[in-house]
N, CA and C atoms as a LAMMPS dump frame, in Angstrom:
ITEM: TIMESTEP
0
ITEM: NUMBER OF ATOMS
702
ITEM: BOX BOUNDS ff ff ff
-5.0000000000000000e+02 5.0000000000000000e+02
-5.0000000000000000e+02 5.0000000000000000e+02
-5.0000000000000000e+02 5.0000000000000000e+02
ITEM: ATOMS id mol type element x y z
1 1 1 N -60.754 10.835 406.045
2 1 2 C -60.452 12.257 406.225
3 1 3 C -60.896 12.69 407.623
4 2 1 N -60.026 13.376 408.38
5 2 2 C -60.425 13.812 409.725
6 2 3 C -61.506 14.881 409.665
7 3 1 N -62.397 14.845 410.636
8 3 2 C -63.437 15.86 410.746
9 3 3 C -62.859 17.164 411.281
10 4 1 N -61.995 17.058 412.295
11 4 2 C -61.372 18.219 412.931
12 4 3 C -59.903 17.921 413.204
13 5 1 N -59.075 18.946 413.084
14 5 2 C -57.688 18.84 413.513
15 5 3 C -57.397 19.988 414.47
16 6 1 N -56.509 19.747 415.416
17 6 2 C -56.152 20.76 416.397
18 6 3 C -54.961 20.252 417.197
19 7 1 N -54.361 21.127 417.991
20 7 2 C -53.327 20.722 418.933
21 7 3 C -53.743 21.154 420.322
22 8 1 N -53.405 20.312 421.303
23 8 2 C -53.63 20.637 422.712
24 8 3 C -52.26 20.827 423.353
25 9 1 N -52.013 22.02 423.904
26 9 2 C -50.674 22.37 424.373
27 9 3 C -50.688 22.79 425.845
28 10 1 N -49.573 22.558 426.524
29 10 2 C -49.371 23.005 427.906
30 10 3 C -50.525 22.584 428.81
31 11 1 N -50.757 21.289 428.892
32 11 2 C -51.892 20.766 429.649
33 11 3 C -51.533 20.474 431.095
34 12 1 N -52.415 20.864 431.989
35 12 2 C -52.359 20.453 433.393
36 12 3 C -53.549 19.534 433.648
37 13 1 N -53.272 18.31 434.083
38 13 2 C -54.305 17.334 434.43
39 13 3 C -54.368 17.236 435.952
40 14 1 N -55.472 17.653 436.539
41 14 2 C -55.64 17.591 437.99
42 14 3 C -56.876 16.737 438.275
43 15 1 N -56.707 15.698 439.111
44 15 2 C -57.784 14.73 439.312
45 15 3 C -58.029 14.431 440.788
46 16 1 N -59.318 14.304 441.093
47 16 2 C -59.776 13.869 442.406
48 16 3 C -60.614 12.598 442.245
49 17 1 N -60.628 11.776 443.277
50 17 2 C -61.5 10.611 443.274
51 17 3 C -62.958 11.061 443.352
52 18 1 N -63.844 10.282 442.752
53 18 2 C -65.281 10.58 442.773
54 18 3 C -66.052 9.288 442.983
55 19 1 N -67.204 9.428 443.609
56 19 2 C -68.082 8.283 443.85
57 19 3 C -68.845 7.986 442.555
58 20 1 N -68.774 6.76 442.029
59 20 2 C -69.526 6.437 440.804
60 20 3 C -71.015 6.754 440.909
61 21 1 N -71.576 6.72 442.133
62 21 2 C -73.002 7.023 442.299
63 21 3 C -73.29 8.503 442.042
64 22 1 N -72.313 9.38 442.311
65 22 2 C -72.485 10.803 441.995
66 22 3 C -72.332 11.07 440.511
67 23 1 N -71.508 10.266 439.861
68 23 2 C -71.17 10.495 438.452
69 23 3 C -72.233 9.921 437.516
70 24 1 N -72.776 8.753 437.829
71 24 2 C -73.664 8.027 436.917
72 24 3 C -74.816 8.872 436.373
73 25 1 N -75.542 9.67 437.199
74 25 2 C -76.667 10.436 436.649
75 25 3 C -76.257 11.541 435.677
76 26 1 N -74.974 11.87 435.615
77 26 2 C -74.501 12.964 434.774
78 26 3 C -73.986 12.492 433.418
79 27 1 N -74.022 11.178 433.176
80 27 2 C -73.471 10.626 431.942
81 27 3 C -74.548 10.436 430.883
82 28 1 N -74.17 10.414 429.595
83 28 2 C -75.159 10.206 428.526
84 28 3 C -75.781 8.813 428.605
85 29 1 N -76.96 8.636 428.005
86 29 2 C -77.575 7.302 427.965
87 29 3 C -76.633 6.291 427.316
88 30 1 N -76.691 5.062 427.793
89 30 2 C -75.862 4.014 427.211
90 30 3 C -74.442 3.976 427.733
91 31 1 N -74.11 4.832 428.706
92 31 2 C -72.77 4.827 429.285
93 31 3 C -72.858 4.675 430.794
94 32 1 N -71.743 4.283 431.382
95 32 2 C -71.637 4.129 432.831
96 32 3 C -70.292 4.691 433.27
97 33 1 N -70.149 5.001 434.563
98 33 2 C -68.838 5.463 435.036
99 33 3 C -67.769 4.413 434.781
100 34 1 N -66.646 4.827 434.229
101 34 2 C -65.493 3.942 434.101
102 34 3 C -64.735 4 435.421
103 35 1 N -64.431 2.838 435.972
104 35 2 C -63.837 2.794 437.309
105 35 3 C -62.51 2.048 437.271
106 36 1 N -61.652 2.408 438.192
107 36 2 C -60.398 1.705 438.425
108 36 3 C -60.393 1.275 439.888
109 37 1 N -60.43 -0.03 440.115
110 37 2 C -60.495 -0.581 441.474
111 37 3 C -61.658 0.036 442.253
112 38 1 N -62.813 0.168 441.578
113 38 2 C -64.033 0.63 442.218
114 38 3 C -64.185 2.13 442.333
115 39 1 N -63.196 2.911 441.86
116 39 2 C -63.239 4.364 441.985
117 39 3 C -63.227 5.002 440.603
118 40 1 N -64.019 6.04 440.442
119 40 2 C -63.935 6.844 439.233
120 40 3 C -63.361 8.211 439.615
121 41 1 N -63.202 9.095 438.637
122 41 2 C -62.47 10.339 438.879
123 41 3 C -63.144 11.507 438.176
124 42 1 N -62.946 12.692 438.742
125 42 2 C -63.329 13.93 438.082
126 42 3 C -62.042 14.679 437.782
127 43 1 N -61.941 15.172 436.55
128 43 2 C -60.728 15.848 436.12
129 43 3 C -60.967 17.318 435.842
130 44 1 N -60.019 18.138 436.246
131 44 2 C -59.973 19.55 435.894
132 44 3 C -58.742 19.699 435
133 45 1 N -58.967 19.995 433.725
134 45 2 C -57.889 19.979 432.732
135 45 3 C -57.822 21.344 432.068
136 46 1 N -56.689 22.009 432.211
137 46 2 C -56.477 23.34 431.631
138 46 3 C -55.367 23.259 430.601
139 47 1 N -55.531 24.005 429.499
140 47 2 C -54.548 23.907 428.416
141 47 3 C -54.756 25.035 427.41
142 48 1 N -53.952 25.004 426.357
143 48 2 C -54.103 25.92 425.225
144 48 3 C -54.544 25.132 424.003
145 49 1 N -55.715 25.475 423.474
146 49 2 C -56.149 24.95 422.186
147 49 3 C -55.4 25.72 421.102
148 50 1 N -54.894 24.996 420.076
149 50 2 C -54.065 25.656 419.067
150 50 3 C -54.517 25.266 417.664
151 51 1 N -54.926 26.261 416.898
152 51 2 C -55.207 26.149 415.46
153 51 3 C -56.18 25.014 415.126
154 52 1 N -57.414 25.18 415.589
155 52 2 C -58.487 24.26 415.215
156 52 3 C -58.763 24.411 413.721
157 53 1 N -58.864 23.288 413.016
158 53 2 C -59.141 23.318 411.584
159 53 3 C -60.146 22.256 411.194
160 54 1 N -60.92 22.518 410.144
161 54 2 C -61.909 21.568 409.634
162 54 3 C -61.314 20.771 408.482
163 55 1 N -61.596 19.465 408.492
164 55 2 C -61.144 18.555 407.446
165 55 3 C -59.632 18.71 407.268
166 56 1 N -59.159 18.981 406.06
167 56 2 C -57.715 19.134 405.854
168 56 3 C -57.313 20.593 405.69
169 57 1 N -58.233 21.51 406.025
170 57 2 C -57.908 22.921 405.911
171 57 3 C -56.944 23.328 407.019
172 58 1 N -56.097 24.329 406.764
173 58 2 C -55.178 24.781 407.81
174 58 3 C -55.947 25.302 409.022
175 59 1 N -55.37 25.121 410.195
176 59 2 C -56.004 25.604 411.41
177 59 3 C -56.103 27.113 411.425
178 60 1 N -57.153 27.616 412.046
179 60 2 C -57.392 29.057 412.107
180 60 3 C -56.489 29.667 413.179
181 61 1 N -55.681 30.688 412.838
182 61 2 C -54.713 31.193 413.809
183 61 3 C -55.325 31.911 415.003
184 62 1 N -56.386 32.726 414.825
185 62 2 C -56.933 33.495 415.948
186 62 3 C -58.133 32.782 416.567
187 63 1 N -59.2 32.611 415.802
188 63 2 C -60.397 31.991 416.351
189 63 3 C -60.145 30.545 416.761
190 64 1 N -59.162 29.903 416.152
191 64 2 C -58.893 28.507 416.475
192 64 3 C -57.843 28.294 417.539
193 65 1 N -57.365 29.368 418.172
194 65 2 C -56.338 29.25 419.211
195 65 3 C -56.791 30.02 420.446
196 66 1 N -56.891 29.321 421.593
197 66 2 C -57.418 29.968 422.791
198 66 3 C -57.191 29.074 424.003
199 67 1 N -57.165 29.657 425.198
200 67 2 C -57.13 28.834 426.416
201 67 3 C -58.459 28.106 426.623
202 68 1 N -58.382 26.972 427.279
203 68 2 C -59.579 26.199 427.605
204 68 3 C -59.363 25.482 428.928
205 69 1 N -60.415 25.374 429.709
206 69 2 C -60.401 24.584 430.938
207 69 3 C -61.665 23.747 430.977
208 70 1 N -61.518 22.438 431.134
209 70 2 C -62.709 21.598 431.146
210 70 3 C -62.802 20.768 432.416
211 71 1 N -64.041 20.442 432.753
212 71 2 C -64.35 19.488 433.813
213 71 3 C -64.83 18.225 433.125
214 72 1 N -64.161 17.113 433.401
215 72 2 C -64.499 15.896 432.674
216 72 3 C -64.632 14.704 433.602
217 73 1 N -65.428 13.745 433.123
218 73 2 C -65.67 12.48 433.801
219 73 3 C -65.225 11.346 432.891
220 74 1 N -65.212 10.131 433.432
221 74 2 C -64.705 8.975 432.696
222 74 3 C -65.82 7.953 432.506
223 75 1 N -65.953 7.49 431.269
224 75 2 C -67.127 6.719 430.875
225 75 3 C -66.731 5.49 430.071
226 76 1 N -67.638 4.525 430.055
227 76 2 C -67.506 3.355 429.199
228 76 3 C -68.903 3.016 428.708
229 77 1 N -69.006 2.61 427.422
230 77 2 C -70.338 2.321 426.879
231 77 3 C -70.555 0.827 426.732
232 78 1 N -71.694 0.465 426.164
233 78 2 C -72.086 -0.935 426.083
234 78 3 C -71.232 -1.732 425.118
235 79 1 N -70.437 -1.047 424.287
236 79 2 C -69.505 -1.719 423.388
237 79 3 C -68.105 -1.799 423.986
238 80 1 N -67.952 -1.327 425.214
239 80 2 C -66.646 -1.35 425.842
240 80 3 C -65.749 -0.2 425.449
241 81 1 N -66.294 0.81 424.762
242 81 2 C -65.485 1.958 424.35
243 81 3 C -65.319 2.894 425.539
244 82 1 N -64.071 3.137 425.915
245 82 2 C -63.761 3.993 427.053
246 82 3 C -63.534 5.413 426.548
247 83 1 N -64.096 6.387 427.271
248 83 2 C -63.961 7.764 426.825
249 83 3 C -64.087 8.742 427.973
250 84 1 N -64.272 9.993 427.593
251 84 2 C -64.514 11.049 428.569
252 84 3 C -65.869 11.677 428.284
253 85 1 N -66.437 12.267 429.315
254 85 2 C -67.666 13.05 429.201
255 85 3 C -67.368 14.434 429.763
256 86 1 N -67.597 15.454 428.962
257 86 2 C -67.322 16.82 429.401
258 86 3 C -68.569 17.396 430.068
259 87 1 N -68.381 17.864 431.293
260 87 2 C -69.463 18.544 431.993
261 87 3 C -69.439 20.037 431.72
262 88 1 N -68.281 20.595 431.45
263 88 2 C -68.174 21.991 431.044
264 88 3 C -66.842 22.185 430.352
265 89 1 N -66.831 23.14 429.399
266 89 2 C -65.611 23.493 428.685
267 89 3 C -65.583 25.009 428.578
268 90 1 N -64.787 25.647 429.42
269 90 2 C -64.662 27.103 429.382
270 90 3 C -63.591 27.474 428.362
271 91 1 N -63.903 28.418 427.48
272 91 2 C -62.981 28.838 426.428
273 91 3 C -63.106 30.344 426.239
274 92 1 N -62.06 30.948 425.695
275 92 2 C -62.006 32.416 425.652
276 92 3 C -62.446 33.027 424.327
277 93 1 N -62.897 32.233 423.36
278 93 2 C -63.354 32.757 422.067
279 93 3 C -64.863 32.552 421.951
280 94 1 N -65.606 33.64 421.781
281 94 2 C -67.068 33.567 421.777
282 94 3 C -67.602 32.802 420.578
283 95 1 N -67.048 33.021 419.382
284 95 2 C -67.606 32.373 418.187
285 95 3 C -67.484 30.849 418.272
286 96 1 N -66.309 30.28 418.576
287 96 2 C -66.27 28.822 418.731
288 96 3 C -67.194 28.3 419.822
289 97 1 N -67.333 29.037 420.916
290 97 2 C -68.237 28.627 421.984
291 97 3 C -69.677 28.571 421.473
292 98 1 N -70.097 29.605 420.752
293 98 2 C -71.466 29.671 420.242
294 98 3 C -71.733 28.544 419.249
295 99 1 N -70.784 28.28 418.348
296 99 2 C -70.949 27.209 417.369
297 99 3 C -71.035 25.854 418.056
298 100 1 N -70.154 25.614 419.038
299 100 2 C -70.155 24.324 419.729
300 100 3 C -71.448 24.1 420.505
301 101 1 N -71.974 25.167 421.106
302 101 2 C -73.235 25.053 421.839
303 101 3 C -74.399 24.772 420.907
304 102 1 N -74.476 25.534 419.814
305 102 2 C -75.641 25.453 418.93
306 102 3 C -75.611 24.225 418.024
307 103 1 N -74.445 23.925 417.454
308 103 2 C -74.378 22.88 416.44
309 103 3 C -74.102 21.5 417.027
310 104 1 N -73.325 21.429 418.103
311 104 2 C -72.879 20.128 418.601
312 104 3 C -73.369 19.807 420.007
313 105 1 N -74.117 20.736 420.622
314 105 2 C -74.641 20.531 421.969
315 105 3 C -73.526 20.243 422.984
316 106 1 N -72.37 20.806 422.739
317 106 2 C -71.266 20.669 423.681
318 106 3 C -71.388 21.753 424.747
319 107 1 N -71.113 21.427 426.016
320 107 2 C -71.333 22.391 427.102
321 107 3 C -70.211 23.434 427.212
322 108 1 N -69.968 24.145 426.105
323 108 2 C -68.95 25.199 426.119
324 108 3 C -69.477 26.437 426.827
325 109 1 N -68.547 27.156 427.456
326 109 2 C -68.866 28.395 428.162
327 109 3 C -67.823 29.445 427.787
328 110 1 N -68.281 30.656 427.553
329 110 2 C -67.379 31.76 427.22
330 110 3 C -66.806 32.331 428.511
331 111 1 N -65.491 32.5 428.561
332 111 2 C -64.837 32.945 429.786
333 111 3 C -63.664 33.869 429.454
334 112 1 N -63.31 34.688 430.421
335 112 2 C -62.079 35.481 430.342
336 112 3 C -60.955 34.602 430.897
337 113 1 N -59.906 34.354 430.093
338 113 2 C -58.933 33.335 430.457
339 113 3 C -57.517 33.776 430.118
340 114 1 N -56.555 33.149 430.778
341 114 2 C -55.15 33.366 430.435
342 114 3 C -54.345 32.137 430.826
343 115 1 N -53.217 31.945 430.13
344 115 2 C -52.226 30.925 430.465
345 115 3 C -50.871 31.624 430.463
346 116 1 N -50.211 31.636 431.611
347 116 2 C -48.932 32.346 431.726
348 116 3 C -47.886 31.408 432.325
349 117 1 N -46.707 31.433 431.693
350 117 2 C -45.615 30.563 432.156
351 117 3 C -44.444 31.397 432.643
352 118 1 N -43.903 31.003 433.797
353 118 2 C -42.701 31.618 434.352
354 118 3 C -41.769 30.483 434.754
355 119 1 N -40.783 30.222 433.916
356 119 2 C -39.886 29.105 434.175
357 119 3 C -40.633 27.797 434.147
358 120 1 N -40.567 27.054 435.238
359 120 2 C -41.234 25.75 435.303
360 120 3 C -42.652 25.843 435.852
361 121 1 N -43.131 27.066 436.134
362 121 2 C -44.468 27.241 436.698
363 121 3 C -45.431 27.812 435.649
364 122 1 N -46.641 27.257 435.613
365 122 2 C -47.678 27.705 434.676
366 122 3 C -48.931 28.015 435.474
367 123 1 N -49.497 29.203 435.221
368 123 2 C -50.726 29.621 435.892
369 123 3 C -51.845 29.732 434.87
370 124 1 N -52.96 29.082 435.179
371 124 2 C -54.152 29.094 434.334
372 124 3 C -55.251 29.836 435.094
373 125 1 N -55.86 30.83 434.455
374 125 2 C -56.961 31.547 435.092
375 125 3 C -58.172 31.565 434.169
376 126 1 N -59.356 31.565 434.78
377 126 2 C -60.6 31.559 434.014
378 126 3 C -61.713 32.15 434.873
379 127 1 N -62.512 33.018 434.262
380 127 2 C -63.718 33.534 434.917
381 127 3 C -64.828 33.569 433.881
382 128 1 N -65.902 32.859 434.163
383 128 2 C -66.96 32.635 433.168
384 128 3 C -67.764 33.902 432.912
385 129 1 N -68.099 34.097 431.618
386 129 2 C -68.931 35.217 431.195
387 129 3 C -70.352 34.768 430.826
388 130 1 N -70.433 33.765 429.949
389 130 2 C -71.736 33.346 429.422
390 130 3 C -71.616 31.958 428.822
391 131 1 N -72.679 31.129 428.88
392 131 2 C -73.818 31.238 429.81
393 131 3 C -73.371 30.884 431.223
394 132 1 N -74.289 30.952 432.146
395 132 2 C -73.944 30.854 433.557
396 132 3 C -73.536 29.462 434.007
397 133 1 N -73.251 29.329 435.302
398 133 2 C -73.296 30.429 436.264
399 133 3 C -72.184 31.449 436.047
400 134 1 N -72.601 32.678 435.796
401 134 2 C -71.652 33.751 435.534
402 134 3 C -70.731 33.928 436.748
403 135 1 N -69.45 34.093 436.461
404 135 2 C -68.482 34.275 437.526
405 135 3 C -67.838 32.987 438.012
406 136 1 N -68.322 31.819 437.558
407 136 2 C -67.637 30.572 437.911
408 136 3 C -66.181 30.702 437.475
409 137 1 N -65.266 30.249 438.323
410 137 2 C -63.88 30.613 438.079
411 137 3 C -62.926 29.479 438.434
412 138 1 N -61.704 29.659 437.971
413 138 2 C -60.629 28.745 438.302
414 138 3 C -59.305 29.49 438.198
415 139 1 N -58.466 29.321 439.186
416 139 2 C -57.09 29.785 439.124
417 139 3 C -56.22 28.688 439.719
418 140 1 N -55.332 28.173 438.899
419 140 2 C -54.425 27.161 439.43
420 140 3 C -53.048 27.319 438.812
421 141 1 N -52.061 26.959 439.611
422 141 2 C -50.663 27.025 439.196
423 141 3 C -50.02 25.671 439.439
424 142 1 N -49.314 25.171 438.44
425 142 2 C -48.576 23.923 438.577
426 142 3 C -47.102 24.177 438.319
427 143 1 N -46.271 23.391 438.983
428 143 2 C -44.836 23.399 438.72
429 143 3 C -44.497 22.104 437.998
430 144 1 N -43.904 22.219 436.827
431 144 2 C -43.612 21.061 435.987
432 144 3 C -42.363 20.359 436.502
433 145 1 N -42.469 19.031 436.636
434 145 2 C -41.357 18.235 437.117
435 145 3 C -40.756 17.345 436.05
436 146 1 N -40.236 16.21 436.479
437 146 2 C -39.506 15.314 435.591
438 146 3 C -40.432 14.578 434.623
439 147 1 N -39.883 14.201 433.487
440 147 2 C -40.6 13.408 432.498
441 147 3 C -40.891 12.021 433.063
442 148 1 N -42.081 11.512 432.772
443 148 2 C -42.492 10.175 433.198
444 148 3 C -42.162 9.189 432.087
445 149 1 N -41.335 8.229 432.388
446 149 2 C -40.972 7.243 431.372
447 149 3 C -42.037 6.16 431.232
448 150 1 N -42.61 5.742 432.352
449 150 2 C -43.634 4.695 432.324
450 150 3 C -44.767 5.094 433.256
451 151 1 N -45.932 5.493 432.723
452 151 2 C -47.043 5.917 433.594
453 151 3 C -47.5 4.791 434.51
454 152 1 N -47.994 5.19 435.672
455 152 2 C -48.607 4.23 436.582
456 152 3 C -49.953 3.785 436.013
457 153 1 N -50.546 2.782 436.66
458 153 2 C -51.859 2.305 436.227
459 153 3 C -52.884 3.436 436.259
460 154 1 N -52.864 4.249 437.314
461 154 2 C -53.808 5.36 437.419
462 154 3 C -53.53 6.42 436.354
463 155 1 N -52.281 6.764 436.143
464 155 2 C -51.941 7.775 435.14
465 155 3 C -52.363 7.334 433.745
466 156 1 N -52.21 6.055 433.463
467 156 2 C -52.666 5.527 432.173
468 156 3 C -54.192 5.595 432.076
469 157 1 N -54.874 5.21 433.139
470 157 2 C -56.342 5.237 433.15
471 157 3 C -56.871 6.64 432.866
472 158 1 N -56.242 7.664 433.454
473 158 2 C -56.737 9.033 433.339
474 158 3 C -56.4 9.701 432.008
475 159 1 N -55.386 9.245 431.327
476 159 2 C -54.934 9.957 430.122
477 159 3 C -55.07 9.158 428.831
478 160 1 N -55.145 7.837 428.91
479 160 2 C -55.223 7.026 427.69
480 160 3 C -56.673 6.93 427.23
481 161 1 N -57.161 8.035 426.687
482 161 2 C -58.554 8.139 426.242
483 161 3 C -58.56 8.631 424.805
484 162 1 N -59.166 7.858 423.93
485 162 2 C -59.187 8.234 422.525
486 162 3 C -60.627 8.353 422.01
487 163 1 N -61.418 9.101 422.78
488 163 2 C -62.787 9.331 422.354
489 163 3 C -63.601 9.99 423.45
490 164 1 N -64.749 10.537 423.061
491 164 2 C -65.649 11.159 424.024
492 164 3 C -67.068 10.692 423.777
493 165 1 N -67.829 10.582 424.856
494 165 2 C -69.251 10.282 424.776
495 165 3 C -70.037 11.578 424.95
496 166 1 N -71.109 11.686 424.182
497 166 2 C -71.967 12.865 424.274
498 166 3 C -73.377 12.457 423.861
499 167 1 N -74.336 13.323 424.119
500 167 2 C -75.706 13.118 423.641
501 167 3 C -76.009 14.201 422.614
502 168 1 N -76.505 13.799 421.447
503 168 2 C -76.812 14.725 420.371
504 168 3 C -78.274 14.531 419.989
505 169 1 N -79.107 15.56 420.284
506 169 2 C -80.556 15.443 420.09
507 169 3 C -81.083 14.176 420.766
508 170 1 N -80.642 13.995 422.033
509 170 2 C -81.082 12.891 422.879
510 170 3 C -80.608 11.52 422.391
511 171 1 N -79.665 11.497 421.453
512 171 2 C -79.094 10.228 421
513 171 3 C -77.628 10.184 421.414
514 172 1 N -77.203 9.098 422.066
515 172 2 C -75.808 8.999 422.485
516 172 3 C -74.891 8.805 421.287
517 173 1 N -73.763 9.482 421.284
518 173 2 C -72.773 9.34 420.223
519 173 3 C -71.393 9.184 420.849
520 174 1 N -70.506 8.575 420.081
521 174 2 C -69.116 8.424 420.481
522 174 3 C -68.257 9.06 419.399
523 175 1 N -67.44 10.042 419.791
524 175 2 C -66.594 10.758 418.846
525 175 3 C -65.145 10.338 419.083
526 176 1 N -64.591 9.518 418.174
527 176 2 C -63.208 9.057 418.38
528 176 3 C -62.195 10.119 417.978
529 177 1 N -61.025 10.051 418.595
530 177 2 C -59.932 10.92 418.177
531 177 3 C -58.649 10.106 418.091
532 178 1 N -57.671 10.705 417.451
533 178 2 C -56.393 10.03 417.249
534 178 3 C -55.271 10.998 417.593
535 179 1 N -54.394 10.572 418.479
536 179 2 C -53.22 11.376 418.794
537 179 3 C -52.145 10.472 419.376
538 180 1 N -50.888 10.926 419.362
539 180 2 C -49.824 10.102 419.942
540 180 3 C -50.034 9.918 421.437
541 181 1 N -49.323 8.964 421.981
542 181 2 C -49.326 8.776 423.431
543 181 3 C -48.84 10.06 424.096
544 182 1 N -49.518 10.445 425.182
545 182 2 C -49.163 11.688 425.862
546 182 3 C -47.724 11.656 426.372
547 183 1 N -46.922 12.685 426.095
548 183 2 C -45.677 12.86 426.839
549 183 3 C -46.023 13.498 428.188
550 184 1 N -45.813 12.785 429.269
551 184 2 C -46.273 13.223 430.582
552 184 3 C -45.099 13.584 431.49
553 185 1 N -45.36 14.544 432.379
554 185 2 C -44.407 14.954 433.411
555 185 3 C -45.11 14.935 434.764
556 186 1 N -44.37 14.622 435.797
557 186 2 C -44.887 14.863 437.139
558 186 3 C -45.106 16.363 437.308
559 187 1 N -46.049 16.739 438.149
560 187 2 C -46.31 18.152 438.398
561 187 3 C -46.764 18.33 439.84
562 188 1 N -46.508 19.511 440.351
563 188 2 C -46.915 19.872 441.707
564 188 3 C -47.944 20.988 441.622
565 189 1 N -49.065 20.81 442.303
566 189 2 C -50.109 21.821 442.323
567 189 3 C -49.778 22.847 443.405
568 190 1 N -49.422 24.059 442.988
569 190 2 C -49.012 25.097 443.928
570 190 3 C -50.195 25.884 444.471
571 191 1 N -51.217 26.071 443.643
572 191 2 C -52.447 26.731 444.095
573 191 3 C -53.599 26.242 443.242
574 192 1 N -54.775 26.203 443.844
575 192 2 C -55.981 25.824 443.105
576 192 3 C -57.186 26.413 443.824
577 193 1 N -57.742 27.433 443.23
578 193 2 C -58.967 28.046 443.735
579 193 3 C -59.985 27.978 442.61
580 194 1 N -61.027 27.197 442.783
581 194 2 C -61.96 26.991 441.681
582 194 3 C -63.332 26.603 442.204
583 195 1 N -64.357 26.884 441.394
584 195 2 C -65.682 26.342 441.657
585 195 3 C -66.296 25.772 440.385
586 196 1 N -65.466 25.451 439.392
587 196 2 C -65.968 24.881 438.146
588 196 3 C -66.524 23.476 438.351
589 197 1 N -65.892 22.701 439.246
590 197 2 C -66.369 21.335 439.481
591 197 3 C -67.769 21.367 440.082
592 198 1 N -67.965 22.185 441.103
593 198 2 C -69.296 22.294 441.717
594 198 3 C -70.309 22.86 440.73
595 199 1 N -69.892 23.834 439.902
596 199 2 C -70.796 24.414 438.907
597 199 3 C -71.196 23.402 437.847
598 200 1 N -70.392 22.34 437.689
599 200 2 C -70.693 21.296 436.709
600 200 3 C -71.612 20.218 437.276
601 201 1 N -72.137 20.434 438.491
602 201 2 C -73.099 19.508 439.068
603 201 3 C -72.501 18.407 439.908
604 202 1 N -71.227 18.559 440.274
605 202 2 C -70.543 17.55 441.071
606 202 3 C -70.242 18.089 442.461
607 203 1 N -70.073 17.212 443.443
608 203 2 C -69.622 17.692 444.754
609 203 3 C -68.267 18.386 444.625
610 204 1 N -68.057 19.439 445.403
611 204 2 C -66.762 20.121 445.388
612 204 3 C -65.677 19.138 445.798
613 205 1 N -64.495 19.208 445.153
614 205 2 C -63.405 18.282 445.508
615 205 3 C -63.085 18.341 446.998
616 206 1 N -62.819 17.168 447.565
617 206 2 C -62.532 17.051 448.996
618 206 3 C -61.059 16.706 449.166
619 207 1 N -60.29 17.651 449.655
620 207 2 C -58.888 17.382 449.917
621 207 3 C -58.005 17.583 448.706
622 208 1 N -56.772 17.11 448.828
623 208 2 C -55.787 17.269 447.766
624 208 3 C -56.093 16.323 446.607
625 209 1 N -55.741 16.723 445.375
626 209 2 C -55.948 15.815 444.246
627 209 3 C -55.073 14.578 444.368
628 210 1 N -55.534 13.469 443.779
629 210 2 C -54.779 12.223 443.813
630 210 3 C -53.783 12.123 442.67
631 211 1 N -53.934 12.984 441.674
632 211 2 C -53.01 12.955 440.538
633 211 3 C -52.885 14.356 439.968
634 212 1 N -51.641 14.802 439.739
635 212 2 C -51.358 16.067 439.065
636 212 3 C -50.284 15.789 438.021
637 213 1 N -50.612 16.05 436.775
638 213 2 C -49.714 15.762 435.665
639 213 3 C -49.631 16.968 434.734
640 214 1 N -48.576 17.005 433.951
641 214 2 C -48.405 18.039 432.916
642 214 3 C -47.983 17.36 431.619
643 215 1 N -48.443 17.92 430.51
644 215 2 C -47.971 17.474 429.203
645 215 3 C -47.72 18.685 428.314
646 216 1 N -46.599 18.701 427.568
647 216 2 C -46.391 19.782 426.602
648 216 3 C -47.398 19.76 425.467
649 217 1 N -48.019 18.586 425.213
650 217 2 C -49.116 18.559 424.268
651 217 3 C -48.936 17.582 423.121
652 218 1 N -50.01 17.464 422.337
653 218 2 C -50.046 16.571 421.175
654 218 3 C -50.895 17.213 420.076
655 219 1 N -50.691 16.747 418.855
656 219 2 C -51.578 17.07 417.738
657 219 3 C -52.695 16.031 417.693
658 220 1 N -53.924 16.48 417.407
659 220 2 C -55.106 15.626 417.532
660 220 3 C -55.938 15.688 416.255
661 221 1 N -56.496 14.539 415.874
662 221 2 C -57.452 14.467 414.767
663 221 3 C -58.73 13.793 415.266
664 222 1 N -59.864 14.413 414.991
665 222 2 C -61.165 13.834 415.334
666 222 3 C -61.793 13.217 414.089
667 223 1 N -62.265 11.979 414.246
668 223 2 C -62.987 11.311 413.17
669 223 3 C -64.472 11.615 413.287
670 224 1 N -65.234 11.135 412.304
671 224 2 C -66.685 11.321 412.368
672 224 3 C -67.265 10.497 413.505
673 225 1 N -68.409 10.95 414.054
674 225 2 C -69.009 10.209 415.174
675 225 3 C -69.295 8.764 414.816
676 226 1 N -69.071 7.87 415.773
677 226 2 C -69.346 6.455 415.585
678 226 3 C -70.819 6.19 415.845
679 227 1 N -71.23 4.962 415.523
680 227 2 C -72.607 4.539 415.77
681 227 3 C -72.969 4.792 417.23
682 228 1 N -74.194 5.281 417.498
683 228 2 C -74.571 5.575 418.881
684 228 3 C -74.343 4.399 419.793
685 229 1 N -73.889 4.716 421.014
686 229 2 C -73.718 3.672 422.01
687 229 3 C -75.051 3.002 422.274
688 230 1 N -75.028 1.698 422.424
689 230 2 C -76.253 0.95 422.691
690 230 3 C -76.957 0.496 421.446
691 231 1 N -76.488 0.912 420.225
692 231 2 C -77.085 0.447 418.979
693 231 3 C -76.152 -0.591 418.389
694 232 1 N -76.543 -1.853 418.308
695 232 2 C -75.622 -2.901 417.854
696 232 3 C -75.253 -2.723 416.396
697 233 1 N -74.029 -3.112 416.065
698 233 2 C -73.578 -3.099 414.677
699 233 3 C -74.159 -4.284 413.947
700 234 1 N -74.728 -4.087 412.734
701 234 2 C -75.312 -5.217 412.002
702 234 3 C -74.274 -6.275 411.696
């Protein structure tokens, strides 16, 4: 039985190269930066969360649907499980943010947010309310392009992730998820003004992103947390 169900819709994936030495101290115990040809990446991912639900209950229409923008890193643990590590997750619903902070130690932040589409262009805006740094913000617009039939090696590396690493009461955990392969489109970044990456403890992005992608979205199921990374299976 799934622990959580939800859909992720209208996603913009924007990525810059990052030095593994900058990333390593920010990862949970038992994990290391996942690298492709010696380089790791920091991702700024904006989307619409849709109808979060517990177990097999129907997703909640209001509290379970909201814009979200996250800053994420790429990790691998001692069992070879590849995942993501969230440095911040800005969302526009206070109750889910409070629950995620208190119960799951997830770095959620309450923000004023919007997602607006005009033809092939989508604009994502976010300004943080609580907890700080108050006023941390992001505004970016992407233009959606052609469907990608076969992702490149880098595009696969950045999007083919079926789990996340986190620390829960100082114990590393791996939370697997299940969803179809991403339907991906090329995208053009028309504007990007943000300080969420720097607010997440990383150097501010230098130059243009190396990858900009769009996906209309997928339905997702989260399973129960797996055995902590670094603890061998009997």
